[in-house]
N, C-alpha and C positions, 0 to 999 in steps of 0.2 A: 648574034648571037646574046652578049654580054646584055640586052636591052628587053632582052625578052623574059617577060617575068611571068615563074610557074606558077596556077592557080590552082588549089590544092580543088579533089571534086567534092566538095566539102554540101556543097546545096545539091551537087547529087544526089550526096548520100540521107542528104535533111528529106528531099522530094519524095522517098524509097521508104524511110523509115514512115513518114506522118500519116497512110491511110491504114499505119498496123496500131498507133498508138490509140490508146480508149480515150474516146470523148469525154470532157471534161462534165460533172458532176451539176447544171444548173441551179444559181444559191435563189434560194425566193427566201426576202423580209418576212416576217411578222411582225409587223410593230406592237407594243403593250402599251398601254399608258393605264397608269394608277397611281396612287397617290404611296408612297414609298416611301418619304418620312413625313414627320410627324403621330398625331395620336391615331390615324388614319391605319395610320404605317400598315399591321396586321392586315389589316382586310384587304390592301395595295399588296403585299406577298402575296395573303392566298391568292388572289388572282393571276401574280405571272408566276406564283406556280401550276394553275393549272392550264398557264397557257406556254410554259414551260414542258410538261410531259406529255403532253400531247405532242410537240414538237418531235419529239426524244421515241416516241410512237412511231409518228410519223413516219422518221429514216430509221424506222428498223422495217418498214417495211419495203425501201426501196424502190419508191416508185419510179414512173416512168408518166414524164407530163411532156407531149406533143413531142413524142418521140424522145427525146432526153430526160434519163436519171437526173432526179430533182434534190437534191439536201436543205430542208427549212434549220431556220435560223432567227434565235430572237432578238429584233431592237428591243430592248426592254424603253420607256423613258416615264418619270415622273414629274409628277401635274402636281401636285403636293394641296388636293382640291384647290386647289389656285383657279380660278377662273380665266385669269391675264396668260397666267403657265402656262395650262393649259390648250394656248392656241398659239405661242413659241412651242411648245413640243411636237403641237400639229406638223405645224409647217418641217419643222426639222423632220419629222416622217419624212412627210414626201418629196423633203432634197433625198433624203435616205432613201427614197426608191421602194418603201412595202409596197408589197401586192396585197397587204390589207392591214387594219390594224383591230384589234378583239380592246374594247373601254371606248370610253373613258369608266372609269365605274362610276363617280359620281352627277348624279341630274346636272351641277351648275359647269358641275368640268365640259362633260359631255358635248348642248348643247352651244357655247361655242365653237369650239371646234369642231360639231358637224361641218360648218360651213365649208372648213379648210378643204375637209378633203374630200364633200360634196363637188366640190370647184378642183381639184383637183384629178374627178374620177374613181377613187380608192371605195372601194369596199370595210365600212365599221358598222363593227357588232357589239353592243356593249354589253356587258354581261352584266351587268346590274342597278344601270341608270335607268329610275321608274316616274320619269316626270312626261308625264301624255304628251309635254311641248314638244319632246324631240322627236319625235313618228311622226306630228304632225306640219311641220316644214316645209312638209314635199317633196323632200328629197328623196330620190329610188337610192341610192346611198348607205342607206341608214339604217342600221336591226335592233332589235331587239331579243333579245332571248330569256327573258319575265316581264310576267305580268306586268302592267301598269299602274301609278297609283290614281287610277281611277277605279280601276278592282280594284285594288291594295286597301285604300280610305272606305269604298264602300262595305268591306266582311270589317274592316274591325270596325264603324261605326254601328251595322247593324250585330254584329257579335257581341259588342257594349251590353245594347241594350237588350237585341234580343231574346240572348242564351245566357248573358252575365246579369240580367234584370236593375240594370244600372239607368235612371234615367234619367242623373242629374248631372251634368258630363262637362270637365272641366280640359282644356286643350291648349298645351304647349311643345313653342317648333321653335328651331334654333334658325328662322330667317333665308335660312337659304335655300333654293330652285325645289332642293326634296322635300326640306322640311316644310316648308312654308304650302308647295303643290300639296305632300299627302296629307295637312294639317285640314286646308280647305274643302279634299274628296273629304275627308270626316267627319265634317261637319255637316253640311248637304248630307252622308248617310246618315248620321245619329237624329236628325228633324227628319226627316223621310222615316226613321222608325218606330219616331215620336216619343224621343229625346229629345233633353231640353243643354244645350249650349249655357252654363252659368257660367264661365269663365274663358277668354280667349285670354293667355298668357302666350313670350316671347323670350328667349336671352341671343344669344348665339355661337356658331356652332366653338367658341373656343372659352362661353363658360362654366365657371366651375364655381358661381357661390351663386344659388339658385331660393337663396329663403326667402327675400323680398317678392320674389314671384313663386312660393309657394305661403309663405304668410297669408296674400289674397288670396289665394287659391283655397287655404284652407276656410277663411271669414263667407265662404257660398256654399262650404259641405257640397261635397260634391262624393257621390258615392261611384265615382266612374274619373277616371286619370288617361292622355293618352299621351302621348309623347311623342316626335317624330321630331328626332335628331340622333346624332352616333351613342356609341355606346359606354365612351369614357364621360360625356355629360348624363347619360340616364341612371349610369352608377351615382354619381357625386348627385343627384336628386334625389332617387329611391331613400340615399342613405341622410336628407336631409329631412326628405319627408315622415321619416324615420321620430328623428328628433326633435319634429314637431307634433306627434301623436298625430300626423295625418292622413286616416284608414281610409285609403280608399278603393277598390281595383282595378290595376294599370296596366293598357297593353303599350307598349314602346314597338315602331316603328320595324322596315328590315333593316334598318344601319345599326341600332343597338341587337339584334335577333343570336347574339356570338357568347362565341365561350367567356370574352372578355368579358361583357358584362357582368357577368352570374359570378368569376373572378377579383373584376371589382369594388361591387355593389355589400361582396357577403353578408353579411346576417343581415343585411337589410334586403334579399330577399324571403319570399314566402310565397305559401300556393295562390296569391292574388295577384302572383306579377304576371303576364304575359307579353307574349309578343310575337309578331307575326313577317313571316318568311315569304318574300315575290316567285314561287316554284315549289313546287314538293321536297320532304325532305327523303332524309337516303331512302327508307325501310319504304320508298313508294318511286325509286327509282329502279329501271328494269340494269344498269349494270350501278347500283352506289353503291354495298357492300363493298364489291370487290374492288373500284374505284376510292375510296374512302380508305380502306383498309394499303390500297398500292400505295396513294395518296404519302398514309404515315409512314411509310417504310422507306417513304425514296426522302422524305422532305422532314424528319422526325416531328417534327409538330402535327394536330388535327383538323382538318378542311376549319376552319370560322368559318363560312359565309360561300361563298358565288366560283368558289374554284371550280365544284365541277361544268357551271353553265361558260365560263372561261375554255374550260377544254373541248367544250360541245362549239364555242364557238371560233376557234382555229379549225376543227375534225370540217364543220356544215362550207369554212371557203375549198380543204382540200378537197373536199367531198364537189363545192361549183367549179372548181380550176378540173378533178380528170376527167368529169362528164360534160368538160368543156372543152378539151383536151388544150386550154392554155393557162400559163400564168396572166397572160396581159388581165389586168385589172376588168379593165371594158370590154370582152371577150368575156370574163365568166363569171361578171356580173349575172346579168340576165342568166344563168343557170342559177345562183344563188338565190335570186327571188323565188324561183319554183322550184326548192330544194324540199326533197322531202329522203328526211332519213330519222332512222333510228340510230339515237346519239347517249351515251354515259342516260343522261336527265328523262328520258325519256322522246317519245318524237317530235320531229322539230320542221318541222314547215310554220311560213312566214306569210303574212294575211299583208294586202295591197297597201298598207302604210308598215310595210318592215315588221311590224309588233310580230312577238307569237302566238301564234295559236293554239288557241281554248290556256292560256295560262293559267297554272295558279294558286294560289293563296293556302299556306299553311297556317292556319290560329298554333303556337308554343304555348304550356303555359307550367312555372319554373315548380319544380318540385323533386326531390330530391336528393339535390347537387345537380342538376341537369333541367333542358330542356326534351319537354318530352310535349308531344305532339295530341293537341286535343280537337281537331279540326280540320281538312282538308276540302277549300270547296273549288271545285271549280266553273 
């Protein structure tokens, strides 16, 4: 008897209890990539907050997908608006096995990163990258929440010539995929509208001294200037233009259509300063007022640019997952392509290329310390 070992009925107890244990939630990782450091960090953080708010809202709904309770979590990465870094963090998100990616925020980072996600079969929805090349690559997993630069550039060039009656136009870009691509479309639209491009100059997305460029522009006596770059560069540009006594109406692209531009430019802002937004203003969003108030309460800062579109990108993925009853990217991707959703920003439907259908462009004018909507073009 002494060689016999007593085996407690532990396994019996465990098997008996197991059927009564609650199923653990399935964790769904949503990737988010934007510039969280550097001069565009305020815009990148804005996008990240939009994703975060969507995930918090989804988790309060206690959704079940594929018969399992699900919990959404944020996997946020900083690409510093750098194409090489973007590829590195894209691969990290693939390795992290995210179910989808919101981003990248910039065209120059979105285009190279998109191949990484395409190869892995992971849906990618950019909230703000506007270069048309992104969705022209033929990838079936890539989507865009806002109108592209063909649309934005056409509106800028046409509005400047037709509405603001400027005929001699100077164009300045920051040589990024976004800035140069948008400037190219503006040039086409100016010429198509009967205007003349009297100068085409450029800097970089790090340029702070625009005096040489502005001196060249002044010699051409333009009555309209288009600036396609970030808000920090745009602020320095208008301040230095004022010092030179350069008088011309100015339209900046969407990357400068922020409260930050106004704050940094200060007294150099005037009623002849305009910008465009690739989307609709809060007043035209079905749930805009409520979203902007909730955002301010949650994060203590106002929306900068595309947080509502980042929010809707997450909700689009979640809606497609529910429709497919699966969190597997390859399974829910077809549902995303055929999605029809009423979002914070309005109706969400994608065309065959992955671009948002009926994307709007808003022209905004500075006045009384803030941007005001001058025109919404659909």
